[in-house]
N, C-alpha and C positions, 0 to 999 in steps of 0.2 A: 083673770085675776091678777099681780101681781103679783111672783113666788120673788125669797128672798136673794134666792140663787139670782148670780147674772145668767141672760140668756146672749146666745152669737148663733151666725147662721155660716156657716159652710160653705162656700158650692163647693161641686167638685169631689163629695165624702166620700164617691163609694171606694175610692183607690187611689197608692200616691199620694202627696204630700197632705190630700184633702182631710184623708181617712190618716193619715200619721195626723193628724193639726186637734180632729173631728173625736179622735180617741184619747188625743192630749187631754185638749180641754172639759171634757167629761168626765176623764179622772182627775184631774185639779177642785173639781165640784159644781162647773160651769152647766146649766142645760142646752142642749148643740139643734139647733136646725139641721140636719145632716140631707144637701143636697143633692140631686145630681140627675141625668139622665137615664143611666144606670139603673132602671129599678130593681136586677137581683143579686147584682152587686152590695148595691145600699141596701136592701134587706137584713145581709149577712153581714152588718154594720151590729145589732141585736144580739147575738149571740157574744159577740167580747163585750159588749159594755156592760151589760147584768151587775148585781152587787158593785159599782158605783159610785163615786161622790152623786154624782151628775145624772142627768138623763138625756137621749136622744129623740125624735121625730124626724125619723125618713121620710123622706115628700118627695118623691119623684118630680122632677120638672125639666125641661126643652127651654135654655136660658137663652136658646137664636128665637125666640116665640115671644113675643113682647106684649102679650101676657100674663107671662108668669112670675113679673117681677112682684106686682101689687097684691099676687095670690099666697108669696113666701111669705112676703112679709106683714099680711094678716094672716097667715096661718101658725107665725110665731108668736103676735102678737095676744090669736084665739088659746095657745094652750099654753104658754109662760107669762104673758101680761107684758113685756116687755123686752127690747133691743136694745144689746149695748156692744154687741161684737160684732161686725160684719169683717169676715175672710173670702174677697173674691180670686179665690183658687182657680176656678173652670177653667179651660182650656181647649185651645184640636191648637193641635203640631201638624206638624208637612207630610210625617209617614201616610198621614188618613190618606192624601191626593196620589202621594207616589212613592212605596217601599224602599225604593233605592236612592231616594234626594240628596242625600248624600255623596255618592257618584255620581249623580244623573241632576244636577238641581234641577229646581224650574225656575226658568227663567221669566222675568215679567210678563215678557208678552204671549208664553204659554197661560201662564194664571185665565181658567173662565175666567169669565162675570159672575156668576154664580158663588163659585170658588170666593171672591175674593166676596164678597156681600161674606157666606159664612164666616167666613175669619172673622171679619168684621164685628160680627153681628153675635159671637159668644167671647172674641178676646178685647172689644174695646163697648162695642154699646153695652152688653151686657151688665161689668161691672159703675158706667155709670148709672144708666137704670134701676139697676139692685141701691146702689145708694140712696140715689133718689127716690126711692120707696120706703128709706129704712131710718134715712137725717130727718124726718119731722118729728121722728121721739124718742131720737138722743137730743135734741136743742130743745125739747120741752122737757127731758133729763137732767139739761144742760151737764151732758159729759156720755161719748158711746167711740168708739173704734173704728174707721173703714183700711183696712188692708190689702191691698192691690198685688197679686203673686208678678212680675213682668220676668223679666231679663236682664240679658247683660247688652250692656252698647255694644257691641261688634254683631251682638249676631240681628241688630236692630238693622244695623246697617254693611249687612254680609251679602257677596252677590247671592243670588239664586234663592233667596230669604224676605222677598213680598209679602208673602201671605202674614206669616209669622212674627217675622222682623217688624212690620209696617203698622198691624196692627196691636202690637207692643208694643211699639211707640206711643201708640194714637194712647193709650191706659195709661202709661206714667204719666205723660203733656193731663188727662184728664186729672189725676192724681193732686201731680205741681199745683192745676186751676182749684181744686175742690177747696187743698190745702190753706187759699189762700184766702178762698171766701166763708170758709169756717174757725179761719185766725181771731183767736178771741171769745168762741162758741163755747169749749170745755172738749167738743168735738175736737178729731182728727185722724186727719186721713193720710198716709204714708204707702211706699212700693214696699216689696220684701223680697229683693237679689239675693238665689241661690246662688254658692258660690260655687259652681261648678258643675256639673250636670249630674241632675238624678236618678233614682235608679224609679223610676215612674214609667205606666201604657201609652204614655205621649212621645216618647225620646224610643226610633226606631232600631229594631232589631242592629240593624248598619252602623249604627253610634256606637260601637266597641263592647269590651269586656263589660258586662251590667256589675264583675262584684270588686271593678273598678272606681265603681259610680258610688257618690254617698246616696246612702241611704235618707229616706223616708224616717224610719223614728228618728231622726237627726232634728227636728222639723217640732217632733212633739214642745209648744211652748214648755215643759215645767226642766226639759232639757238644754232649749236654746232661748231662755228668758227672751220670748219675741215678744211674747205679752203682759204687759204689767199693770195692773189698774190704775189706772188716769184721776189726777184730784177732779172733783165736783165743782165748774167751774162758777163764780162768783160776777166778784168783778170780771173786765176784761180780763184773761187770761192766755198764760203766752199755748201755741196749739203746738209744741212739739213736743213729741212724747220720749221715755226714755229710748237707747240706744239700743241695738240688741245684740248676738253672740249667737256666735257657735255656725262658723260654718254661713255668714247668710252676713249680711245688712239691711239693716233694719233700717228708715230715716225719711224724714220732708225728702221728695223728686227736688236736686237742686235747678239750681235757673242752670241753662247751658245758653255759652254767648259762643258765638262764632261759629266754624263748622268742622269741629275735631275729628280726624280719621278716624277711618274703624280702628277700632279696636285702639284708640287712646283715645287722652284725656287731653284735655285742659283745664286753663283757669276755670272755677264754677259746671265745671263738668266731671261727672262720674268718670274716675278712670280704671280702668275693666280690659283685662287683653279675647280675646276672641272667644268660645270655649265650646268645646265638643257636642252641643248639643241642639236640641231641634225646636228647643223653647225649657223657660224653666219649673215650667210649674206643675201645675195641677193638671186635672184630668175628665174633659168633659167627653166619655166613649164613645168616638168617633169611626165606628166603621172596624172599632176593636184596636186602633190604635193607640187613643189616648182616649179623652176623658168627658164630652163636650158635657160635665156638669163637674169636673173639672180642670185646671190649667195645664 
């Protein structure tokens, strides 16, 4: 049965950016399905959320498993009766493969087939398949938002970053295609790019002084303004949401023309310098390095 409050799914919600976004959405009055592979950390979300305007459904799930996506959507609909927002924040970082990977880069010929498959499954396939599971419900409502946390262009093309950079590039390309397919429906698809290294479990200890990293709290929707209610579509409407603020970029992925050099932009490309990170986003905890239920 549908509730009056809007409902969101946030993956990688047990820690880092996903936790900050889940807490912010619940605090602003939304119901949230908090998804993460780390069931213990996910259960810790409940105490801080008591007494808030919205409610939370903690849902342990491994996004590398093909059967997870329909189950997440079904759980959201059974509990809240609606799905208004999907935040694809879950991700896996390269520190889960090699703790000193900044000093000892993982060259592409050193990446094992099972590692490549795992990174693709979590960082690229999961956002696509989860969007596929929820978008029919959004289309019927003629409104909805799909938001995928990604990384800088510099990270996507940097030496030693095949596993993370290429899988995140695939997710961003897919989001651009989603946005084009959804044009005029009232449902939007966008990437959310952090403005620098964020202090989350996904970032390895060798990334530098964590005190100098951005705080996940800056991603609280109420602080950053990245979430705003989109208009309901009637006639064919534009599928471009408002621009976000506060140390991140929120927009439809740009068209890339030509081959931009690492860390540089060209016309039609987003310009961003290489960032000192293992990735931008959430955390689906993978071997204590980051969260496979968050990016």
